[in-house]
C-alpha positions as CSV (number, residue, x, y, z in Angstrom):
1,X,202.0,30.8,-8.6
2,X,201.5,32.5,-5.2
3,X,203.1,30.5,-2.5
4,X,200.4,31.4,0.0
5,X,197.8,30.0,-2.4
6,X,199.7,26.7,-2.7
7,X,200.1,26.6,1.1
8,X,196.3,27.2,1.6
9,X,195.4,24.4,-0.8
10,X,197.8,21.9,0.9
11,X,196.4,22.8,4.4
12,X,192.9,22.2,3.2
13,X,193.9,18.9,1.5
14,X,195.6,17.7,4.7
15,X,192.5,18.4,6.7
16,X,190.4,16.4,4.3
17,X,192.8,13.5,4.3
18,X,192.7,13.4,8.1
19,X,189.0,12.8,8.0
20,X,189.0,10.3,5.1
21,X,187.3,12.8,2.9
22,X,189.8,13.3,0.1
23,X,188.4,13.0,-3.4
24,X,190.5,12.1,-6.5
25,X,189.6,11.9,-10.2
26,X,190.2,8.4,-11.5
27,X,190.4,7.8,-15.2
28,X,187.6,5.3,-16.1
29,X,186.8,4.0,-19.5
30,X,183.1,3.0,-19.8
31,X,181.8,0.6,-22.4
32,X,178.7,-1.4,-23.3
33,X,177.0,-3.8,-20.8
34,X,177.8,-1.6,-17.8
35,X,181.5,-2.4,-18.1
36,X,184.2,-0.1,-17.0
37,X,188.0,-0.2,-17.1
38,X,190.5,1.4,-14.7
39,X,194.0,0.8,-15.7
40,X,194.2,-3.0,-16.3
41,X,191.2,-3.8,-14.2
42,X,187.9,-4.5,-16.0
43,X,184.8,-4.3,-13.8
44,X,181.0,-4.2,-13.8
45,X,179.9,-0.7,-12.8
46,X,177.2,-0.5,-10.2
47,X,177.6,3.2,-9.4
48,X,176.9,5.4,-12.5
49,X,173.6,7.0,-13.5
50,X,173.3,5.5,-17.0
51,X,170.1,3.8,-15.9
52,X,169.1,2.5,-19.3
53,X,172.6,2.0,-20.8
54,X,171.7,4.5,-23.5
55,X,175.0,6.3,-23.5
56,X,176.3,3.1,-25.2
57,X,173.3,2.4,-27.4
58,X,174.4,2.2,-31.1
59,X,171.5,4.3,-32.3
60,X,172.3,7.0,-29.8
61,X,175.9,7.0,-30.8
62,X,175.1,7.0,-34.5
63,X,172.8,10.0,-34.0
64,X,175.5,11.9,-32.2
65,X,178.0,11.2,-34.9
66,X,175.7,12.1,-37.8
67,X,174.7,15.4,-36.2
68,X,178.3,16.3,-35.5
69,X,179.2,15.6,-39.1
70,X,176.3,17.8,-40.3
71,X,176.3,20.7,-37.9
72,X,179.8,20.7,-36.3
73,X,181.3,19.9,-32.9
74,X,180.0,22.9,-30.9
75,X,177.1,25.4,-30.8
76,X,179.3,28.4,-31.2
77,X,177.3,30.8,-29.0
78,X,174.6,31.1,-26.4
79,X,171.1,30.0,-27.4
80,X,169.9,33.7,-27.7
81,X,172.7,34.4,-30.3
82,X,173.3,31.6,-32.7
83,X,173.6,28.6,-30.4
84,X,170.0,27.3,-30.6
85,X,170.5,25.0,-33.5
86,X,167.8,23.2,-35.4
87,X,167.8,20.1,-33.1
88,X,166.6,22.0,-30.1
89,X,163.0,22.5,-31.2
90,X,162.4,18.8,-31.8
91,X,164.1,17.8,-28.5
92,X,162.0,20.2,-26.5
93,X,158.8,19.2,-28.2
94,X,159.5,15.5,-27.4
95,X,160.3,16.4,-23.7
96,X,157.1,18.3,-23.4
97,X,155.1,15.4,-24.8
98,X,156.7,12.9,-22.5
99,X,156.1,15.1,-19.4
100,X,152.6,16.1,-20.5
101,X,153.2,19.8,-20.6
102,X,152.8,22.6,-23.1
103,X,156.5,23.2,-23.5
104,X,160.0,22.5,-22.4
105,X,163.3,24.4,-22.2
106,X,166.7,22.8,-22.4
107,X,169.6,24.0,-20.3
108,X,173.3,23.2,-20.4
109,X,173.0,20.8,-17.4
110,X,170.7,19.9,-14.6
111,X,172.8,22.1,-12.2
112,X,172.5,25.1,-14.6
113,X,168.8,24.5,-14.8
114,X,168.2,24.7,-11.1
115,X,170.4,27.7,-10.5
116,X,168.6,29.5,-13.3
117,X,165.0,28.4,-12.6
118,X,164.9,29.1,-8.9
119,X,166.1,32.7,-8.9
120,X,163.8,33.5,-11.8
121,X,160.8,32.8,-9.7
122,X,161.8,33.8,-6.2
123,X,163.6,36.8,-4.7
124,X,164.3,38.4,-1.3
125,X,160.6,39.2,-0.7
126,X,159.5,35.7,-1.5
127,X,159.6,32.2,0.2
128,X,161.4,28.9,-0.6
129,X,160.7,25.7,1.2
130,X,162.9,22.7,0.4
131,X,163.1,19.1,1.4
132,X,166.0,18.6,3.9
133,X,167.7,16.1,1.5
134,X,167.3,18.1,-1.7
135,X,170.3,18.2,-4.1
136,X,173.1,20.7,-3.7
137,X,172.1,22.6,-6.9
138,X,168.7,23.4,-5.4
139,X,170.5,24.8,-2.3
140,X,172.6,26.8,-4.7
141,X,169.6,28.1,-6.6
142,X,167.9,29.1,-3.4
143,X,171.0,31.0,-2.2
144,X,171.2,32.8,-5.5
145,X,167.5,33.8,-5.2
146,X,168.1,35.4,-1.8
147,X,164.7,34.4,-0.6
148,X,164.1,33.3,3.0
149,X,164.5,29.5,2.8
150,X,163.3,26.9,5.2
151,X,163.9,23.1,5.1
152,X,161.1,20.7,5.9
153,X,161.8,17.2,7.2
154,X,162.6,14.7,4.5
155,X,159.4,13.7,2.6
156,X,157.3,15.1,5.4
157,X,154.3,16.8,3.8
158,X,152.8,17.8,7.3
159,X,156.1,19.6,8.2
160,X,156.0,21.4,4.8
161,X,152.4,22.5,5.6
162,X,153.5,23.7,9.0
163,X,156.2,25.9,7.4
164,X,153.7,27.2,4.9
165,X,151.2,28.2,7.6
166,X,154.0,29.9,9.5
167,X,155.5,31.9,6.6
168,X,153.4,31.9,3.5
169,X,151.1,34.9,4.4
170,X,153.9,37.4,4.5
171,X,155.7,36.4,1.3
172,X,155.2,37.1,-2.4
173,X,155.8,34.1,-4.5
174,X,156.5,30.7,-2.9
175,X,158.5,27.8,-4.3
176,X,158.5,24.2,-2.9
177,X,161.6,22.2,-3.9
178,X,162.0,18.5,-3.9
179,X,163.5,15.6,-5.8
180,X,161.3,13.0,-7.5
181,X,163.8,10.2,-6.5
182,X,166.4,11.2,-4.0
183,X,169.9,10.7,-5.5
184,X,171.6,9.3,-2.4
185,X,168.7,7.4,-0.7
186,X,166.7,6.2,-3.7
187,X,163.4,6.9,-2.1
188,X,160.6,8.7,-3.9
189,X,159.0,12.0,-2.9
190,X,155.2,12.2,-2.2
191,X,154.7,14.2,-5.3
192,X,150.9,14.0,-5.5
193,X,150.5,15.2,-1.9
194,X,152.9,18.1,-2.5
195,X,151.0,19.1,-5.7
196,X,147.8,19.3,-3.6
197,X,149.6,21.2,-0.8
198,X,151.2,23.7,-3.3
199,X,147.8,24.4,-4.8
200,X,146.2,25.1,-1.4
201,X,148.8,27.6,-0.5
202,X,149.3,29.2,-3.9
203,X,152.8,27.9,-4.1
204,X,154.7,26.5,-7.1
205,X,156.2,23.0,-6.9
206,X,159.6,22.3,-8.6
207,X,160.4,18.6,-8.8
208,X,164.0,17.6,-9.8
209,X,163.4,14.4,-11.6
210,X,167.1,13.7,-12.4
211,X,167.0,10.1,-11.0
212,X,163.3,9.3,-11.8
213,X,163.0,10.2,-15.5
214,X,163.5,7.1,-17.6
215,X,162.9,4.8,-14.7
216,X,159.7,5.8,-12.8
217,X,156.2,6.4,-14.2
218,X,156.8,4.3,-17.3
219,X,159.9,6.3,-18.0
220,X,158.1,9.6,-17.8
221,X,159.2,10.4,-14.3
222,X,157.7,10.9,-10.8
223,X,155.2,13.6,-11.9
224,X,153.0,10.9,-13.6
225,X,150.2,9.3,-11.8
226,X,149.3,5.6,-11.7
227,X,146.7,6.3,-14.4
228,X,149.4,7.7,-16.7
229,X,148.2,11.3,-16.4
230,X,150.4,14.2,-15.2
231,X,150.0,15.1,-11.6
232,X,150.2,18.8,-12.2
233,X,153.8,19.6,-11.2
234,X,154.4,23.3,-12.0
235,X,158.1,23.0,-12.8
236,X,159.1,19.5,-13.9
237,X,162.9,19.7,-14.0
238,X,165.3,16.9,-14.9
239,X,168.5,16.0,-16.7
240,X,169.5,14.5,-20.0
241,X,172.7,13.0,-18.5
242,X,171.4,10.1,-16.5
243,X,168.8,7.7,-18.0
244,X,168.9,9.6,-21.2
245,X,172.6,8.9,-21.5
246,X,173.6,12.2,-23.0
247,X,174.1,15.6,-21.4
248,X,172.0,18.7,-20.5
249,X,169.1,19.7,-18.3
250,X,165.5,20.7,-18.9
251,X,162.3,22.0,-17.4
252,X,158.9,21.1,-18.7
253,X,156.2,23.6,-17.9
254,X,153.6,25.9,-19.5
255,X,154.6,27.9,-22.6
256,X,154.5,31.2,-20.7
257,X,156.9,29.8,-18.1
258,X,159.4,28.5,-20.6
259,X,159.2,31.8,-22.5
260,X,159.8,33.7,-19.3
261,X,162.9,31.6,-18.5
262,X,164.4,32.3,-21.9
263,X,164.3,36.0,-20.8
264,X,165.2,35.7,-17.1
265,X,167.3,32.5,-16.4
266,X,170.8,33.7,-16.3
267,X,172.3,30.2,-16.6
268,X,170.6,29.8,-19.9
269,X,171.1,33.3,-21.3
270,X,174.8,33.5,-20.5
271,X,175.8,29.9,-21.4
272,X,176.8,28.5,-24.8
273,X,174.3,26.1,-26.3
274,X,174.7,22.3,-26.2
275,X,176.7,20.7,-29.0
276,X,174.6,19.3,-31.9
277,X,175.8,15.8,-31.3
278,X,174.6,15.9,-27.7
279,X,171.1,17.2,-28.8
280,X,170.8,14.4,-31.4
281,X,171.9,11.8,-28.9
282,X,169.3,13.0,-26.3
283,X,166.5,13.1,-28.9
284,X,167.2,9.5,-30.0
285,X,167.4,8.3,-26.4
286,X,164.1,10.0,-25.7
287,X,162.5,8.1,-28.6
288,X,163.7,4.8,-27.2
289,X,162.4,5.7,-23.7
290,X,159.0,6.6,-25.2
291,X,158.8,3.4,-27.3
292,X,160.2,0.7,-25.1
293,X,158.5,0.0,-21.8
294,X,160.5,-3.1,-21.1
295,X,163.7,-0.9,-21.2
296,X,162.4,1.6,-18.6
297,X,161.1,-1.2,-16.4
298,X,164.4,-3.0,-16.2
299,X,166.4,-0.8,-13.7
300,X,163.8,-1.1,-10.9
301,X,163.4,-4.8,-11.5
302,X,167.2,-5.3,-11.1
303,X,167.3,-3.1,-8.0
304,X,164.4,-5.1,-6.4
305,X,166.1,-8.4,-7.2
306,X,169.1,-7.1,-5.3
307,X,167.2,-5.8,-2.2
308,X,165.0,-8.9,-2.0
309,X,167.9,-11.3,-2.1
310,X,169.8,-9.4,0.7
311,X,166.8,-8.7,2.9
312,X,167.0,-5.0,2.4
313,X,164.0,-2.6,2.2
314,X,162.4,-2.9,-1.2
315,X,164.0,-0.6,-3.8
316,X,161.8,2.3,-4.8
317,X,164.1,3.3,-7.7
318,X,167.3,2.3,-9.4
319,X,169.3,3.6,-6.5
320,X,169.9,1.4,-3.4
321,X,172.0,2.8,-0.5
322,X,173.9,0.6,1.9
323,X,174.7,2.9,4.9
324,X,177.8,1.9,6.7
325,X,178.3,5.0,8.8
326,X,182.0,5.5,9.0
327,X,183.9,7.0,6.1
328,X,186.8,4.6,6.4
329,X,184.5,1.6,6.4
330,X,182.7,2.8,3.3
331,X,186.1,3.3,1.5
332,X,187.3,-0.2,2.6
333,X,184.0,-1.8,1.4
334,X,184.3,0.0,-2.0
335,X,187.9,-1.2,-2.4
336,X,187.0,-4.8,-1.5
337,X,184.2,-4.9,-4.1
338,X,186.6,-3.4,-6.7
339,X,189.0,-6.3,-6.0
340,X,186.1,-8.6,-6.8
341,X,185.4,-6.8,-10.1
342,X,182.6,-4.5,-9.0
343,X,182.8,-0.7,-9.3
344,X,180.7,0.8,-6.4
345,X,181.5,4.3,-5.1
346,X,181.8,5.2,-1.4
347,X,179.7,8.2,-0.8
348,X,180.9,10.4,2.1
349,X,180.2,13.9,3.6
350,X,179.4,16.5,2.5
351,X,177.4,14.6,-0.1
352,X,175.6,12.8,2.7
353,X,175.2,13.7,6.4
354,X,178.0,12.9,8.8
355,X,177.8,9.4,10.1
356,X,175.9,8.1,7.0
357,X,178.7,7.3,4.7
358,X,177.6,4.5,2.3
359,X,177.9,2.4,-0.7
360,X,175.5,3.7,-3.4
361,X,174.4,0.9,-5.7
362,X,172.8,1.9,-9.0
363,X,171.1,-0.6,-11.4
364,X,170.8,-0.3,-15.1
365,X,168.9,-2.0,-18.0
366,X,172.4,-2.8,-19.2
367,X,173.0,-5.2,-16.2
368,X,172.2,-8.8,-16.8
369,X,170.5,-11.0,-14.2
370,X,173.9,-12.8,-13.8
371,X,175.6,-9.5,-13.1
372,X,173.2,-8.8,-10.3
373,X,173.5,-12.3,-8.9
374,X,177.3,-12.0,-8.9
375,X,177.1,-8.7,-7.0
376,X,174.7,-10.2,-4.5
377,X,177.2,-13.0,-3.9
378,X,180.1,-10.6,-3.4
379,X,178.1,-8.4,-0.9
380,X,177.3,-11.5,1.1
381,X,180.8,-12.8,1.0
382,X,182.2,-9.5,2.4
383,X,179.6,-9.5,5.2
384,X,178.4,-6.1,4.2
385,X,174.7,-6.9,5.0
386,X,173.8,-8.6,8.3
387,X,171.8,-11.8,7.8
388,X,169.3,-10.4,10.2
389,X,168.7,-7.2,8.1
390,X,165.0,-6.5,8.2
391,X,163.1,-6.6,4.9
């Protein structure tokens, strides 16, 4: 190994450590009931994205095992060669039905979906507008597209319209990017208003529903109106790795759009297909999401019990942030909760803006009411939430 490479890495690590920003992989064994084990410590996990507990559901596990026995452990090639096995078609049809679209296209992950979709529809002569708090993979997709990119203030439709008025006329295509539920703040995007705005300016709206699908809109995501009808999102993107409990990403759209992506999305064309066991697990999980409304309602109910008890703003999703500001304070709070048997990650820059380090609580259908009550008691005992916190 080059000594200069090793020296470079050490200098960078030292700089991160000085700012309390070092990250380490910690071996964690997950199990049913939102339980997790690290070493000898057994805890209740309130920080992963398995919002429905489906990664541990016996039917989902059995489907993965049966498909692996029948079709093998891996796909063997990209989807355009031999890697699009017989389970893809049924999975994409079920996704399209849930999202209310003509078709769907499954990618290797949510990150791969966004870095494939965005450059397929925008280039240097086009325009991209993105919410200021959109996910890193959307920033990456915009950079790969090479289009002029402007950020509008978080969830501010008027500011998005201001940017459209200033820049839309001189551009070719135009993409508006947002998340349905924002992963670090847990708040929802004004999807209906953005759909209307996109239509008025001949723009295409891409909504990343990674943290909304399975939880919001009766489990169908943020692109579904209160009447149960789709709102008309052009590119309804999401993942199969969070509420679905498996792995992969997808976009639900028109048939023409998904056929075009098969021809133009580099992150689909040049990536090996998903393993058959993963596809079977996702398909079974989607069936459970489609059939069990009590399952999909549970995460938000748990989150709202937590925020109500602690006088926090009412939860809009399964994600509840507790902003502590300082990186060291967030790390200390996470460690204190771990000592009490609760696994809650400290989120620090660059994942969130400087000065907004936080605990990010996530709630699952796998949590019992007693689990949530115990967490509330621990947060109170540690003094993490002032008693005067506004509701």
